[in-house]
C-alpha positions in Angstrom: -17.2 -3.2 -8.5 -14.9 -5.2 -6.4 -14.0 -8.8 -6.6 -12.7 -11.4 -4.2 -11.4 -14.7 -6.1 -10.3 -18.0 -4.0 -8.5 -20.9 -5.1 -12.0 -22.4 -5.9 -14.6 -20.3 -6.7 -15.2 -16.1 -7.4 -17.4 -13.7 -5.3 -18.5 -10.6 -6.0 -19.5 -7.7 -4.0 -21.0 -4.3 -4.7 -21.4 -1.6 -2.3 -24.9 -2.3 -1.2 -24.0 -6.0 0.3 -21.6 -4.0 3.0 -22.6 -4.7 6.4 -23.8 -1.3 8.2 -22.2 0.2 10.9 -24.4 2.0 14.1 -21.8 2.7 16.4 -22.0 -0.9 17.4 -19.1 -3.6 16.3 -19.3 -7.0 15.9 -16.6 -9.4 17.2 -17.1 -13.0 17.4 -20.5 -12.6 16.6 -21.2 -11.2 19.5 -22.2 -7.3 19.7 -19.6 -5.6 22.0 -20.1 -2.1 23.4 -17.4 -0.1 25.0 -18.3 -0.6 28.2 -17.9 -4.5 27.8 -14.1 -4.7 28.2 -14.0 -7.9 29.9 -14.9 -9.9 26.7 -11.7 -9.0 24.8 -8.9 -11.2 26.5 -5.3 -10.3 25.7 -3.5 -13.4 25.8 0.5 -13.3 27.2 1.8 -15.5 23.8 0.4 -15.4 20.5 1.1 -17.5 17.5 2.8 -16.5 14.2 5.1 -17.6 11.3 9.1 -16.8 12.0 12.0 -17.1 10.1 13.9 -20.0 12.0 17.2 -19.4 9.7 17.2 -18.6 5.9 17.2 -22.1 4.3 14.2 -23.9 6.1 10.7 -23.1 5.2 8.6 -20.2 7.6 7.8 -22.1 10.9 4.9 -21.9 13.3 5.4 -20.7 16.8 3.1 -20.6 19.5 5.0 -18.6 22.2 6.0 -15.5 20.6 5.4 -12.8 23.4 2.4 -10.3 23.0 3.2 -6.7 24.5 1.4 -6.3 27.8 2.1 -2.5 28.5 1.7 -0.2 25.5 3.3 2.7 24.9 1.2 6.2 25.1 0.3 5.8 21.7 0.5 2.5 20.8 -2.6 0.3 19.9 -2.5 -3.2 19.8 -4.4 -5.1 17.0 -5.9 -8.6 16.7 -5.1 -8.9 13.0 -7.8 -10.8 10.9 -6.4 -10.0 7.4 -2.7 -10.0 6.1 -1.5 -8.3 2.8 1.3 -10.1 1.6 4.0 -8.4 -0.6 6.9 -9.2 -2.3 9.4 -8.2 -0.2 8.1 -10.6 2.4 9.6 -13.8 0.4 12.3 -11.8 -1.4 13.8 -10.7 2.5 14.5 -14.2 3.0 15.6 -15.6 -0.3 18.4 -12.6 -0.8 18.7 -12.8 2.8 17.9 -8.7 3.7 15.9 -6.8 6.1 16.3 -10.1 8.4 18.7 -9.3 11.3 18.2 -12.3 13.8 16.6 -15.8 14.4 13.5 -16.1 14.9 12.2 -13.1 13.0 9.1 -12.2 11.6 8.0 -10.8 8.8 4.7 -9.2 7.3 4.2 -5.4 6.7 0.4 -4.7 6.5 -2.4 -6.1 7.8 -6.0 -5.2 9.0 -7.8 -6.0 12.2 -9.6 -4.6 15.0 -8.2 -3.0 18.0 -8.2 -4.4 21.0 -5.9 -2.2 23.5 -4.9 1.0 23.6 -2.4 3.5 25.2 -2.7 6.0 27.7 -2.8 9.0 25.4 -4.7 7.2 22.3 -8.1 9.1 21.5 -10.6 6.7 23.0 -13.3 8.3 20.7 -11.3 8.0 17.7 -10.3 4.3 18.6 -13.2 2.7 20.4 -12.5 -0.7 21.4 -12.6 -3.4 18.1 -12.3 -0.4 15.8 -11.4 -2.1 12.3 -8.2 -0.4 11.2 -5.7 -1.5 8.4 -1.7 -0.2 9.0 1.5 -0.2 6.6 4.5 -1.2 9.0 7.4 0.4 7.7 9.4 -0.1 10.5 11.6 -3.5 9.8 13.7 -3.9 12.9 10.7 -3.4 15.6 9.0 -7.1 15.2 6.3 -6.1 17.6 4.9 -3.8 13.9 5.0 -7.3 11.9 2.2 -8.6 11.0 3.2 -12.5 10.3 1.4 -12.9 13.6 -2.2 -12.9 15.7 -1.5 -9.5 17.3 0.5 -6.2 16.0 1.4 -3.3 18.2 1.5 0.0 16.3 1.1 3.9 17.0 -2.3 4.8 16.3 -1.6 8.1 14.5 -0.4 6.0 11.7 -3.1 3.6 11.6 -6.0 4.1 8.9 -9.6 3.3 10.2 -12.1 1.8 7.8 -13.4 4.7 5.8 -17.5 4.9 5.7 -20.0 6.8 3.7 -23.3 7.7 4.6 -25.9 5.3 2.5 -29.3 6.9 0.1 -31.4 5.8 3.2 -29.1 7.4 5.8 -27.3 4.3 7.4 -23.5 4.4 7.5 -21.5 1.7 5.5 -18.3 1.0 5.1 -16.8 1.8 1.6 -14.9 -1.4 1.7 -14.3 -4.4 3.8 -11.4 -5.4 6.1 -9.9 -8.0 3.6 -9.6 -5.4 0.8 -8.1 -3.1 3.4 -5.4 -5.6 4.6 -3.2 -5.0 1.3 -3.6 -1.3 1.1 -0.9 -0.5 3.4 2.8 -1.1 1.8 1.5 -0.2 -1.8 -0.4 3.3 -0.5 2.4 4.3 1.5 5.5 3.5 -1.3 3.2 5.4 -3.5 2.9 8.3 -1.1 6.3 8.4 -0.9 7.1 8.5 -4.2 4.8 10.8 -5.4 5.1 13.5 -2.8 9.0 13.3 -3.5 8.0 14.8 -7.0 5.5 17.3 -5.5 3.9 18.8 -2.7 0.4 16.8 -2.2 -2.3 19.4 -1.6 -3.0 20.3 1.9 -6.6 19.7 1.0 -8.3 18.1 -1.4 -10.5 20.8 -2.4 -7.0 23.3 -3.3 -6.6 23.8 -7.2 -3.2 24.3 -7.5 -1.3 24.9 -10.6 -0.2 22.4 -13.2 3.2 21.3 -13.6 4.2 19.0 -16.5 3.4 15.4 -17.4 3.9 12.5 -15.6 5.1 9.1 -16.4 4.4 6.2 -14.7 6.2 2.6 -15.4 4.5 -0.4 -14.1 1.2 1.0 -13.5 -0.5 -2.7 -12.8 1.6 -3.1 -9.9 0.2 -2.3 -6.4 2.1 0.8 -6.0 1.4 1.9 -9.8 -1.9 1.4 -8.9 -2.1 3.8 -5.8 0.4 6.3 -7.6 -1.8 6.9 -10.9 -4.9 7.9 -7.9 -2.5 10.1 -5.8 -1.3 11.5 -8.8 -4.6 12.2 -10.2 -5.9 13.4 -6.4 -3.0 16.2 -6.6 -4.4 17.4 -9.4 -0.5 18.8 -10.6 -0.3 17.2 -13.5 -1.8 17.6 -16.9 -1.4 14.3 -18.5 -0.5 10.9 -16.4 1.1 8.6 -18.9 1.2 4.9 -17.6 3.1 2.2 -18.8 1.8 -1.1 -18.0 0.0 -4.2 -20.1 -2.7 -2.9 -22.2 -5.0 -5.7 -21.1 -5.5 -3.4 -17.6 -6.0 -0.3 -19.6 -9.7 0.3 -18.8 -9.1 -0.2 -15.1 -5.8 2.3 -15.2 -8.0 4.8 -17.0 -10.6 4.5 -14.5 -8.2 5.0 -11.9 -6.8 8.1 -13.1 -4.3 7.3 -16.0 -4.8 9.7 -19.0 -3.3 7.1 -21.6 -1.9 3.5 -21.1 1.4 2.9 -23.1 2.0 -0.9 -23.5 4.6 -2.4 -21.6 5.2 -5.5 -24.3 6.0 -2.7 -27.1 9.9 -2.2 -27.8 12.1 0.3 -26.1 12.0 2.4 -29.0 8.2 2.4 -29.8 7.2 3.4 -26.1 9.4 6.1 -26.3 8.2 7.3 -29.6 4.4 7.0 -28.2 4.9 9.0 -25.2 6.8 11.5 -27.3 3.8 11.5 -29.4 1.4 12.1 -26.2 3.5 14.8 -24.5 4.9 16.4 -27.8 5.9 19.5 -24.6 8.4 16.8 -22.8 7.7 14.8 -19.2 9.3 16.5 -16.6 8.3 14.3 -13.8 8.7 9.8 -13.7 8.1 7.1 -11.0 9.7 3.7 -11.8 8.2 0.7 -10.2 9.8 -1.8 -12.2 13.7 -2.2 -12.4 17.0 0.0 -12.8 16.6 -1.1 -16.8 13.3 0.6 -17.1 14.1 4.0 -14.8 17.2 4.1 -17.1 15.0 4.3 -20.2 12.9 6.5 -18.4 15.3 9.2 -17.6 16.2 9.6 -21.6 12.2 9.6 -21.9 12.4 12.4 -19.4 15.6 14.2 -21.2 13.3 15.0 -24.5 11.3 17.7 -24.4 11.3 21.2 -22.7 12.0 21.8 -19.3 15.1 23.0 -17.1 14.2 20.4 -14.1 13.7 16.4 -14.7 12.6 14.5 -11.7 12.6 10.6 -11.2 11.5 8.6 -8.0 12.6 4.6 -8.7 11.3 2.5 -6.1 13.0 -0.7 -7.0 16.5 0.6 -8.0 18.5 3.8 -8.6 20.4 3.5 -12.4 24.1 4.8 -12.4 23.9 7.5 -14.7 26.3 10.2 -15.4 25.2 13.5 -15.7 27.1 14.0 -18.9 24.4 11.6 -20.4 22.3 14.0 -20.3 23.5 16.4 -23.2 20.7 18.2 -24.9 20.7 20.9 -22.4 23.4 22.1 -20.4 21.4 23.8 -18.2 18.9 20.9 -17.3 19.0 19.8 -14.0 18.1 16.3 -13.3 17.1 14.8 -9.4 17.3 11.0 -9.5 16.2 9.3 -6.1 14.9 6.1 -4.6 12.1 6.0 -2.4 11.9 6.3 1.2 8.9 4.6 2.7 10.6 4.8 6.1 9.8 8.3 6.0 6.0 7.3 7.0 7.2 6.4 10.5 10.6 8.1 11.1 8.7 11.7 10.4 5.8 11.4 12.4 4.3 14.8 10.9 4.7 13.3 7.4 3.1 9.6 8.7 0.1 11.4 10.4 -0.6 14.4 7.6 -0.3 11.4 5.1 -2.8 9.0 6.6 -5.2 11.9 7.3 -5.0 13.2 4.2 -5.7 9.7 2.2 -8.5 8.8 4.8 -10.2 11.6 3.4 -9.8 10.7 -0.2 -11.0 7.3 1.1 -14.1 8.9 2.7 -14.6 11.0 -0.6 -14.0 7.8 -3.0 -11.4 9.6 -4.6 -9.0 6.8 -3.6 -9.8 3.3 -3.6 -8.0 -0.3 -3.0 -7.3 -2.6 -5.4 -10.4 -4.0 -6.8 -9.3 -7.3 -7.3 -8.1 -9.6 -4.3 -6.9 -13.3 -3.8 -7.9 -14.7 -0.4 -5.7 -17.7 0.7 -7.6 -18.9 3.7 -5.8 -20.9 6.3 -8.5 -22.9 7.9 -7.4 -24.7 11.1 -3.7 -24.5 9.8 -2.7 -21.0 11.3 -0.2 -19.4 8.7 -1.1 -22.0 5.9 -2.7 -19.3 3.8 0.4 -16.6 4.0 3.0 -19.7 2.9 0.6 -20.7 0.1 -0.1 -17.0 -0.9 3.8 -16.2 -0.7 4.5 -19.3 -2.9 2.0 -18.1 -5.6 3.3 -14.6 -5.5 6.6 -15.4 -6.2 6.1 -18.1 -9.0 3.1 -16.4 -10.8 3.0 -12.8 -9.2 0.0 -10.5 -9.2 -1.1 -8.0 -11.9 -3.5 -5.8 -10.7 -4.7 -7.6 -7.9 -3.7 -8.1 -4.2 -2.7 -11.7 -2.3 -4.1 -11.2 0.9 -4.1 -14.5 3.8 -7.0 -14.5 6.0 -6.2 -15.6 9.7 
């Protein structure tokens, strides 16, 4: 069951409560057909939250341009919900990935298609199709999401996955607010797991197992999707997840073979993983820090296997090859995750969208089941600012923060 939480109450939804979709899209309480294009008005200016200086709070701007002439494969998306990520506040506080002022942050959203480029597939993207995205192109402010409209390549956008109910009707598998928080975590996890192993070209493919994997930071958004992608790949004997034990039931549901409590000492964690994987661990994904990544290299160094592979999401530790002295012939491959590959390598990005879309459709990939929604009400962007403040002060564990516009 999916769970929405708000500051003052909780609301639970099951699949049976999802609205039905029968080829007609709902927009501002009206039913709009493909031919009723006149209803969709594209303004020349839009509202957005901007970084005016590093020292000031995010500021509301009402004069940001809306792109009028789209590229051949571009679509214009009217954002409805914005996913919030640590990079959204860290980039301003620690002064990175911001190259000029005013600057617009925001890396993911869910919304509706309101305009299409000349080569966009109209059957795939009818006007007002509900979609969600992950913007990995930091320098292109048109793709940022802390604004009313975002421009994006249609080949790198997900449509809301659907399912057929027992009564024959078509229903969403999840709603747009849950979808808004998928993009960054999923793309980052996909970039990490695909760096370790080749993901199956088709979901039904059975490939030989390659060994065991440890995912450190399983309750983070990246970790939650890394677990699911590792399971869907069918390449690992065991998926060991280091996380708070309170999330064990949920992580096992997503695909973890075992959950190791991260609050143990480093020695206890290493010993438990060694007992769970007596034949050793060959693959690792670290989502937490350089320190935990360094410990993970020591865990990988135990047991057999001539090649060890580690992908680091936060930071890559500087480790001398001499540190791995147990097997002189052993090869270590340690690399940082490259999420820019999603938009820079169109073949990979479009393949990944199609691959994960099939997983969503089959129910083998799910959004984070708990989201906390911050509403803006009549003050544009207030939900974004309140959500970022809480994300910085408290953080999120096995949940996603989403701002509603």
